[in-house]
N, C-alpha and C positions, 0 to 999 in steps of 0.2 A: 507480571502477566503481560502478554503481548498487547492486549487492548489498552492497558495503561500506558505502555510505551508508545503506541500509535497516537494516543491523545496527547502525550507529552511532546511528541514531534510536531504535531499540528500547532500546539500552543507556542512552542519555540519559534516556529516559522511565522506565526502571526505577529510575534514580538520583534523578530529580527528581519531586516531587509534581505539578508543573505547569510548563509552559514555553510561551512564545509562539512563533508561527511565525517572526516576525522574528529572535528569538533563535536558533532552530534554523538559519535561513538563514545568519546571521552565523557561527555555530560551524562549519558545514559548507561555508561559502563558496559557496553557491548562491543562486538567486533564491527569493522566497517562492512563486512559481508552481511551481517544482520541488518545494519542500517539500509543497505542496498535493497534487501528483500522487503523491509518495511516500507520503503519509498515506493516500490513496485505495487505493494498491496494497497497503499493509499491512492495511487493513481487508478488502480482497478476499481476502487470504491468511489471514484468520481471526484477526488480532491485534486484541484488543478495545480500540481507541483511542477516546477520548471527546474531543470538542471543545466548548469553552465560549465563548460569545459575550459581548460587552460588557466593561465594566471588570472587571479581575481575571480575565479569561478566559484561555484558552490551550488547550494540548493536554495530555492526560494518558492514562495507561494504566489499565485497570480494576484496582481494588484486588484483591490476591490472585492476580493473573495469574502463572503460572509460565511461564518462557521455554521454548518448544518447541525442543528441541535440534536439530530438523531445519533450523532457520535457520542453524546453524553446521556447518561441516565437522567430521568426527571429529577431525582434527588440531587444529583451533581449540579445540574443546571440551576436548580432552586437555590442551592448554597452559593453559587457564583453570583446570581442576581442579588441575593440578600447582601452579600459583601459589597457589591458595586453600589447598590442603593444606599448603604450605610455611609460609604465614602461621599456619594453625591449629596447627602444631607448636610455635610460639613462644608463643602466647597464646590464651586461650579467650574467645570472645565469641559471643553468640547470633546476631548478625548474620552472622558467617562461617558458622556451622553452618546457618542457614536458607538462605543462598545456595548452599551446597554441596548441600543437599537439592533446591533448585530446579533446579540444573544437572546433578546426577548422574543418569546413566541408571539405569533400574530393571531392566535385563536383564543377561544374563551378560557383556555388554560391559564392565560396571563393573570387573570383575577386571583385564582387560587395561589399562584406563585407569589403575587405581590402581597397578598394579605396574610400569608402564613406566619410571617415574622417581620417586625419593623424595628430597625436600629437607627436611632437618630443621634448622630455624633456632634450635632451643632450645639452652640452655646447661645446665650442671650446676645452675643455679638456676632451673629452668623455672617452678616455682610462683610464686616472687617476681618473676621476669621478666614473667610474664603479668599479675600485679597492677600492676606498674610501667607496662607499656605501656597497659593499660586506663585507669589514672589519667591518664597523660600525654595520651592521646587526648582525654579529656574536658576537660583543662586547655587544650589547644590549640584545641579547638572553641569553648570558652566564653571564651577569652582570660584565663584565670586564671593568676596567678603560682604557682610551685611552690617549696617549700623542701626542702632535703635536706642530709645530711652527705656530704661527698665525700672519699674517701681517695686521696691522691697521695703522691709522694716527700716532699712537704713536711709530711705528716701528715694529720690530718683537719680539715676546715674546713666550717663551715656556709655554705650558698649560698642565695641567693634569685634565681630565674631566670624570665625570660619565655620560655616554650617556643614554638618555631615548627614543628619537625617532628622525627619519629623516623626514624632511618636505620640500616640494617644494612650495615656496611662494615668492611673489614679483619677479617673473621671475627668481628665483635662488634656489639652493639647500642649505639647512642648517641642522645642527645637534643641537638638543636642549639637554642640560644637566646641571649638577651641576659642576661649575668650582671650583676646590680646591683653586686656587689663589684668586679669587674674593669672595669665600665663598657664592656664590649665583647662582641661575639658570641663564644661559646665552644662547644666540643663536649665533652659529658660522657659517659663510658662508664657504661652502666647497671649493670654488675657492680661498679663502685666507688661506686655511688650508693645510699645507704641512709637509712632514716628519711624516706622520701619522703612529703610531705604537700601537699595542695592548699590554697593560700592563698585567702582571701576577696577579696584584692585583684585587681581587674580592670585589665588594661593595654590601652593603645591600641597595636596592632601597629606596629612601626617598619619603615621601608623598609630591607631588607637590601642593603648594597652588593654589587655584582657580584663583587668580589674575595673577599668573605666567603662567597659561595655556593659557591666552589670548596673542597670539603671536604679535598682533598688538601693544601691549603696548611697545614692544621692539623698534619700529620705530614710535614714536609719533611726530606729526607735531606741535611742540611747538613754533616755530619761524615763524612770519608772514612776508610776503613780497608782494610788489606791483610792477609789472613790465609792461612796455609798449612794446609790440612787433609789428613789421611791419606785415602787412597783409600777406606778403609772407611766414611767419612762421606759418600760421594758421594750416596747415596740421600736423606739428610736435607737436603742442600743443594738437590737437585732438587725434593724435596717442598716446600721453603719458597720457593725462588726460581726454579726452572725449570732446564732442561738447559744454558742458555747463561750461567749465572751464574759460571762459573769457567773457567780454562785449566789444562790439565795440564802440569806441568813435566817436564823430562827425567828426573828421579829419581822420577817417579810421584806427586808431591804435587799437590794441587788449589789453585791460586792464586785466591783469592777477593777481588775488589775491589768494595766496596759502600759506599754512604752509610748513615748511621744517624741517628736522631733522639734517642732517649733513651739516654744514656750508661749509667745504672744497669742498664737492661734488657739492653743489648748485652753488658755485662760478665757478667751472670748467664748469658746465652745462651752466651757463649764458654767460661765456666767449666764449663758442662755437658758440653763435649766432652773435658774432662780433658786428657791429654797428646796427644790426637789433633788439637789445633789450636794453632797458634803465631802470635801477632800479630807482624807485620813492621813495620806502620806504623798509626798514629802512635806516637811514642815514649812520650807521656804515657799512652796507653791500655795500652801494653805494661807500663809501670811500675806502673800501677794493678792490672793482672792479677797481677804479681809480688807486690805488697803484699797482695792478697787471699789468695794462696796461702800467704804467710808467716803471715798471721793464722790460716788454717785449720790449718796445721801446728802452730802454738802451742797451739791448742785441743785437738789430738789427741795432744800429748806426754804 
């Protein structure tokens, strides 16, 4: 639709200092003549667009222009604001704050927009998380390597990484990059990453293999388990895995069959249920739970 294309052009011009008509045409998959007509229509609508002729020329939008929210529907503006506020909940940056000011309505409508949905992406470490994200963004933009101490079941290890992007997934923040120690692409959890520092070393971005871009492959559920839970734990199972994650047995127990990735984590998770969870399979997991319980009893004797 034409209106969608016009909004796309405005969005691109707000993000880019200058862009050529052929580039716009290629991005939007239309002809240069169509782009020319669209630019004329935007100018007629009062959007201050400037065209530059000759070498280094192109199309730009007047500096300091604030997007008139009338070009967006109320629902579209609402979704944009929700997304921007969710990002600002995790880290502080003047760019986000300025963009929110440009897009936010100044009338009573702002209350309805603000209160319709709240997404808080912050963690208990909001201040340190914000600093990490800002540093990582700068490193990614300038292709600088980063160094940090990383805490894992193996202990703490120093890492040198070429960062490629930041991702919020599995209810946590991660940085994806090429680890110089592992000589492979890795995903690092930001809450386990400390003493983060920007290296002066500049790297040439590598081509990321398609299979490495699938982030779910970093947390594969390779190990199967079967656990019987008391009915009283139903709400916790549903909260974590949804209403179809178990089958109810004749005696009222909840039969839970699931794959898991990290053995240490799943043992701690199961122990948290106390006597309201019983591992049925596999035997080695059941034996490990028994051993952990024996050690706990020994400490409390």
